[in-house]
C-alpha positions as CSV (number, residue, x, y, z in Angstrom):
1,M,51.6,14.0,-23.9
2,R,49.5,15.6,-20.9
3,F,46.4,13.5,-19.8
4,M,43.5,15.2,-18.4
5,P,42.1,13.8,-15.2
6,T,39.3,11.3,-15.6
7,A,36.8,13.8,-13.7
8,S,37.8,16.7,-16.1
9,L,37.2,14.2,-19.1
10,V,33.8,13.6,-18.0
11,L,32.8,17.2,-17.2
12,L,34.1,18.0,-20.7
13,G,32.0,15.4,-22.4
14,L,28.9,16.5,-20.5
15,L,29.7,20.1,-21.6
16,L,30.2,19.1,-25.2
17,A,27.0,17.4,-25.0
18,G,25.2,20.4,-23.9
19,E,24.4,19.0,-20.4
20,A,26.1,21.0,-17.6
21,W,27.4,18.8,-14.6
22,P,25.8,20.8,-11.7
23,Q,22.2,20.4,-13.4
24,T,22.7,16.7,-13.4
25,A,23.7,16.4,-9.9
26,L,20.8,18.8,-9.0
27,M,18.3,16.6,-10.9
28,K,19.7,13.5,-9.1
29,Q,19.4,15.0,-5.7
30,A,15.9,16.4,-6.7
31,Q,14.7,13.0,-7.6
32,G,15.9,11.7,-4.3
33,L,13.8,14.2,-2.3
34,F,10.6,14.7,-4.6
35,K,8.4,12.6,-6.7
36,P,6.5,13.3,-9.8
37,I,2.6,13.2,-9.9
38,L,1.6,10.5,-12.4
39,A,-1.4,10.8,-14.6
40,T,-3.4,8.0,-13.0
41,P,-5.3,9.0,-9.8
42,P,-4.3,6.7,-6.8
43,T,-6.8,4.2,-5.5
44,L,-8.2,4.6,-2.1
45,P,-7.7,1.8,0.4
46,G,-10.9,0.1,0.9
47,N,-12.7,2.5,-1.3
48,P,-12.5,1.3,-5.0
49,S,-13.6,3.7,-7.6
50,S,-16.1,3.0,-10.3
51,P,-17.7,5.2,-12.8
52,A,-20.9,5.3,-10.8
53,R,-19.3,6.0,-7.6
54,L,-17.2,8.8,-9.3
55,A,-20.3,10.4,-10.8
56,L,-22.2,10.2,-7.3
57,G,-19.1,11.8,-5.5
58,K,-18.8,14.6,-8.2
59,A,-22.8,15.4,-7.8
60,L,-22.5,15.3,-4.0
61,Y,-19.3,17.7,-4.3
62,F,-21.2,20.3,-6.1
63,D,-24.7,20.0,-4.5
64,P,-25.3,22.7,-2.0
65,R,-28.5,21.0,-0.5
66,L,-26.1,19.1,1.7
67,S,-25.8,22.2,3.8
68,E,-28.8,23.4,6.1
69,S,-29.2,26.4,4.1
70,H,-29.0,24.8,0.6
71,A,-26.5,27.6,-0.2
72,I,-23.0,25.8,0.4
73,S,-21.4,23.0,-1.3
74,C,-17.9,21.4,-1.0
75,N,-17.0,23.5,-4.1
76,S,-17.8,26.8,-2.3
77,C,-14.6,26.6,-0.4
78,H,-12.5,24.5,-2.7
79,M,-13.3,25.8,-6.1
80,V,-12.6,23.7,-9.1
81,G,-11.1,26.1,-11.4
82,M,-9.5,28.4,-8.8
83,G,-6.6,26.3,-7.6
84,G,-9.0,24.1,-5.3
85,V,-9.5,27.1,-2.7
86,D,-11.7,29.9,-2.3
87,L,-9.2,32.9,-2.3
88,Q,-10.4,34.1,1.1
89,E,-8.4,34.4,4.5
90,T,-11.0,32.2,6.0
91,S,-14.2,30.8,4.3
92,L,-17.6,32.1,4.5
93,G,-20.0,29.5,6.3
94,H,-23.6,29.0,7.4
95,R,-25.3,32.5,8.3
96,W,-22.2,34.2,7.1
97,Q,-20.0,32.9,9.9
98,R,-16.2,32.8,9.1
99,G,-14.2,29.5,9.7
100,G,-11.2,29.6,11.9
101,R,-8.5,28.8,9.3
102,N,-7.6,29.2,5.6
103,A,-9.2,26.5,3.4
104,P,-6.6,24.1,2.2
105,T,-6.6,23.2,-1.6
106,V,-8.3,20.0,-2.4
107,Y,-5.8,19.6,-5.4
108,N,-3.5,16.7,-4.9
109,A,-4.9,16.4,-1.3
110,V,-4.9,12.7,-1.8
111,F,-1.3,12.7,-1.5
112,D,-1.3,14.5,1.9
113,T,-0.5,12.4,5.1
114,A,-3.6,13.5,6.8
115,Q,-6.2,16.4,6.1
116,F,-6.9,19.5,7.7
117,W,-4.3,22.1,9.1
118,D,-4.2,19.9,12.3
119,G,-4.4,16.5,10.8
120,R,-7.8,15.8,12.6
121,A,-8.9,13.7,9.5
122,K,-6.5,10.6,8.6
123,D,-7.7,10.6,5.0
124,L,-10.1,12.3,2.2
125,E,-13.1,10.0,3.3
126,Q,-12.9,11.1,6.9
127,Q,-12.2,14.7,5.7
128,A,-15.2,14.7,3.3
129,G,-17.7,14.4,6.4
130,G,-16.2,17.2,8.6
131,P,-17.7,20.4,6.8
132,L,-21.0,18.8,6.3
133,V,-21.5,18.7,10.1
134,N,-19.5,21.7,11.2
135,P,-21.7,24.4,12.5
136,L,-19.5,27.2,11.1
137,E,-19.5,25.5,7.5
138,M,-22.5,23.6,6.3
139,D,-24.4,23.0,9.5
140,A,-25.9,19.9,8.8
141,T,-26.1,16.7,10.8
142,E,-25.3,13.1,9.6
143,A,-28.9,12.3,9.8
144,H,-30.1,15.3,8.1
145,V,-27.7,14.6,5.2
146,V,-29.3,11.1,4.8
147,E,-32.8,12.4,5.1
148,Q,-32.1,15.1,2.6
149,L,-30.6,12.8,0.0
150,K,-33.5,10.2,0.5
151,G,-35.8,13.0,-0.2
152,I,-34.4,13.5,-3.7
153,P,-35.7,10.8,-5.8
154,G,-32.8,11.1,-8.3
155,Y,-30.4,10.1,-5.7
156,R,-31.8,6.7,-5.2
157,V,-30.6,5.6,-8.6
158,F,-27.1,7.4,-8.1
159,F,-26.5,5.4,-4.9
160,S,-27.8,2.1,-6.0
161,R,-25.4,2.2,-8.8
162,A,-22.5,3.3,-6.8
163,F,-23.0,0.8,-3.9
164,P,-24.8,-2.0,-5.9
165,A,-24.3,-4.8,-3.1
166,Q,-26.0,-2.7,-0.5
167,Q,-29.8,-2.9,0.2
168,D,-29.9,0.7,1.6
169,P,-27.0,2.5,0.2
170,I,-27.9,6.2,1.1
171,T,-25.7,6.4,4.3
172,F,-23.5,9.2,5.7
173,D,-20.7,6.8,5.4
174,N,-21.4,6.3,1.6
175,V,-21.7,10.0,1.1
176,R,-18.0,10.3,2.4
177,K,-16.8,7.6,0.4
178,A,-18.2,9.0,-2.9
179,I,-17.1,12.5,-2.5
180,A,-13.4,11.0,-1.4
181,V,-13.4,9.0,-4.8
182,F,-14.2,12.2,-6.6
183,E,-11.6,14.4,-4.7
184,A,-8.9,11.7,-5.5
185,T,-9.3,12.5,-9.0
186,L,-8.4,16.2,-8.6
187,I,-4.8,15.9,-9.1
188,T,-2.2,18.1,-11.4
189,P,0.2,16.1,-13.0
190,G,2.4,17.5,-15.9
191,A,3.9,20.5,-14.1
192,P,7.5,21.6,-15.4
193,F,8.7,20.1,-12.2
194,D,7.4,16.7,-12.9
195,R,8.8,16.7,-16.3
196,Y,12.2,17.7,-14.6
197,L,11.9,14.8,-12.1
198,Q,11.3,12.4,-14.9
199,G,14.5,13.4,-16.6
200,D,13.7,16.5,-18.9
201,E,16.6,18.7,-18.1
202,K,15.1,21.5,-20.1
203,A,11.8,21.6,-18.1
204,L,13.2,24.0,-15.8
205,A,14.9,27.4,-16.7
206,P,18.4,28.3,-15.3
207,L,16.7,30.7,-12.7
208,Q,14.4,28.2,-11.8
209,K,17.0,25.7,-11.0
210,E,18.7,28.1,-8.9
211,G,15.7,28.3,-7.2
212,L,15.5,24.6,-6.6
213,S,19.1,24.6,-5.6
214,L,18.4,27.1,-3.0
215,F,15.2,25.4,-1.9
216,I,17.4,22.2,-0.9
217,T,20.4,23.9,0.4
218,K,18.7,26.4,2.7
219,G,16.8,23.8,4.2
220,C,13.1,24.2,2.8
221,A,13.2,20.5,1.4
222,G,13.6,19.2,4.9
223,C,9.9,19.8,5.5
224,H,8.6,20.3,1.9
225,N,9.5,17.1,0.2
226,G,7.9,14.1,-1.3
227,I,5.2,14.0,-4.1
228,N,3.3,17.0,-2.8
229,V,6.4,18.9,-1.9
230,G,5.0,19.1,1.6
231,G,1.9,17.5,3.3
232,N,3.5,14.7,4.7
233,K,4.6,15.7,8.1
234,Y,4.0,18.0,11.1
235,A,6.1,20.8,12.1
236,P,5.9,23.8,14.7
237,F,5.3,27.2,13.1
238,G,8.1,29.2,14.5
239,V,10.8,26.6,14.8
240,V,13.5,29.4,15.3
241,E,11.5,32.6,15.7
242,R,7.8,32.8,16.0
243,P,6.0,35.1,13.3
244,G,4.0,38.0,14.9
245,S,0.4,37.4,16.3
246,D,-1.2,38.7,12.8
247,I,0.3,35.7,11.0
248,L,0.3,33.1,14.0
249,P,-2.7,33.9,16.2
250,P,-1.9,33.0,19.5
251,G,-5.5,31.5,20.2
252,D,-5.1,28.9,17.5
253,K,-2.8,26.2,19.0
254,G,-2.8,23.9,15.9
255,R,-2.3,20.2,16.5
256,F,-2.7,20.6,20.2
257,A,-6.4,20.8,19.9
258,V,-6.4,17.2,18.4
259,T,-3.7,15.6,20.6
260,K,-3.7,17.8,23.8
261,T,0.1,17.3,24.1
262,A,2.0,20.1,25.0
263,S,4.7,19.7,22.5
264,D,2.2,19.9,19.7
265,E,1.4,23.5,20.6
266,Y,1.4,25.7,17.3
267,V,2.3,22.6,15.5
268,F,0.6,22.2,11.9
269,R,0.6,19.8,9.1
270,V,3.3,21.0,6.6
271,P,1.3,22.6,3.8
272,P,2.1,20.9,0.4
273,L,3.4,23.5,-2.2
274,R,2.0,22.0,-5.2
275,N,0.2,25.0,-7.2
276,I,1.1,27.3,-4.4
277,A,1.2,30.2,-6.8
278,L,-2.7,29.7,-7.2
279,T,-3.6,29.4,-3.7
280,A,-3.0,32.7,-1.9
281,P,-3.5,33.7,0.8
282,Y,-1.0,31.6,2.8
283,F,-0.6,30.0,6.1
284,H,-3.3,28.7,8.3
285,S,-4.2,32.2,9.3
286,G,-4.6,33.3,5.8
287,K,-3.0,36.5,6.4
288,V,-0.2,36.6,3.8
289,W,-1.1,37.3,0.1
290,D,2.2,37.9,-1.3
291,L,4.2,34.6,-2.0
292,R,7.4,36.4,-1.7
293,Q,6.4,37.5,1.9
294,A,5.4,34.0,2.5
295,I,9.0,32.7,1.5
296,A,10.7,35.3,3.5
297,V,8.5,34.4,6.6
298,M,9.2,30.8,6.4
299,G,13.2,31.7,6.0
300,S,13.1,33.5,9.2
301,S,10.7,31.7,11.3
302,Q,11.6,28.0,10.2
303,L,15.3,28.2,9.2
304,G,16.5,31.2,10.9
305,A,17.8,32.6,7.6
306,T,17.3,36.3,6.3
307,L,16.9,35.5,2.7
308,S,17.9,38.2,0.2
309,D,15.5,39.5,-2.3
310,D,17.5,37.8,-4.9
311,E,17.3,34.5,-3.1
312,V,13.6,35.0,-2.5
313,G,13.0,35.7,-6.3
314,K,14.9,32.5,-7.2
315,I,12.8,30.4,-4.8
316,E,9.7,32.0,-6.1
317,A,10.8,31.2,-9.6
318,F,11.2,27.6,-8.5
319,L,7.8,27.5,-6.8
320,N,6.1,28.6,-9.8
321,V,7.1,25.4,-11.7
322,L,5.1,23.2,-9.2
323,T,2.0,24.6,-10.8
324,G,0.3,21.8,-13.1
325,P,-2.6,21.7,-15.5
326,Q,-5.8,22.2,-13.5
327,P,-8.3,19.4,-13.6
328,V,-10.9,19.9,-16.2
329,V,-14.3,19.1,-14.6
330,T,-17.6,19.2,-16.3
331,L,-20.4,20.4,-13.9
332,P,-22.9,17.7,-13.2
333,T,-26.7,17.8,-13.7
334,L,-27.9,17.3,-10.3
335,P,-31.2,15.3,-9.6
336,P,-34.0,17.8,-9.0
337,S,-35.8,18.6,-5.7
338,V,-39.5,17.5,-5.4
339,A,-42.4,18.9,-3.3
340,T,-41.5,16.5,-0.6
341,T,-37.7,17.3,-0.5
342,P,-36.7,18.8,2.9
343,Q,-36.5,22.7,2.4
344,P,-33.6,24.8,3.4
345,K,-33.4,26.4,6.8
346,P,-31.9,29.9,6.8
């Protein structure tokens, strides 16, 4: 009697059960590199959520009166319902000025190690205040934001409920805290890739699994890993070969502007790839609108690999399974201005 080797018997059993050995091995490998997004939003350290604080944060996120012109809100550049971005190379700000970099998505930003392309904000709370006082964006000041909100009587109730222990709760710090609490809820659990990481082998089609395998073996997962498939480290743009100046503008040296360290020239936070199919254009310059082109550029510039059209297509198929159900957000009814409310400045 001829006996089959043990490994062959195991493989035969898997095949008879309708489960291919390579897919199981791939799933285990993926589970070691990535993590699924869970349905419950994470708690922010030192900034606990409450229904009142969340309601305030949502109102502030959508309120254009936080800008000097009363024309720009957080949602103007990070649109709920459009992938958390504005679908622009660079965003329009105060007096039609253009920002210097492409607006990152607000979706799942709570999972990133830092905020902005150069990581100059350590968390959502710090990030939330940045655009408010940036002269290219909302062009307010911390004092004027507080003055504006104190001039809208309905916000006194909002802030008192959100920060009940404080005698004078309308502060710039509390504005940042409340917006951060709302932004932390803008997560997209339930993508096909989440279901796959949780053990559902059928969540990915064969082509998408081939793309995942390439994503890992080609080295993409060396930087794009973790719960957000990126967003958790910094890397030079152009590890092997720098892209052209149209994609990598020579005047923007990335994290160097924050650290003043020579080795940080052209270093940027690795972008998260969750919902990447919804967030064109790509890169900090916003110069690439085609996801396939972006994949090819990353292959050559970061990995030194010339990816074939077939490989690019398979990796694109995998990236598409990173799109999760988008947050459903009901627009808030904002407290009205009154005659004494500070007026917009064009």
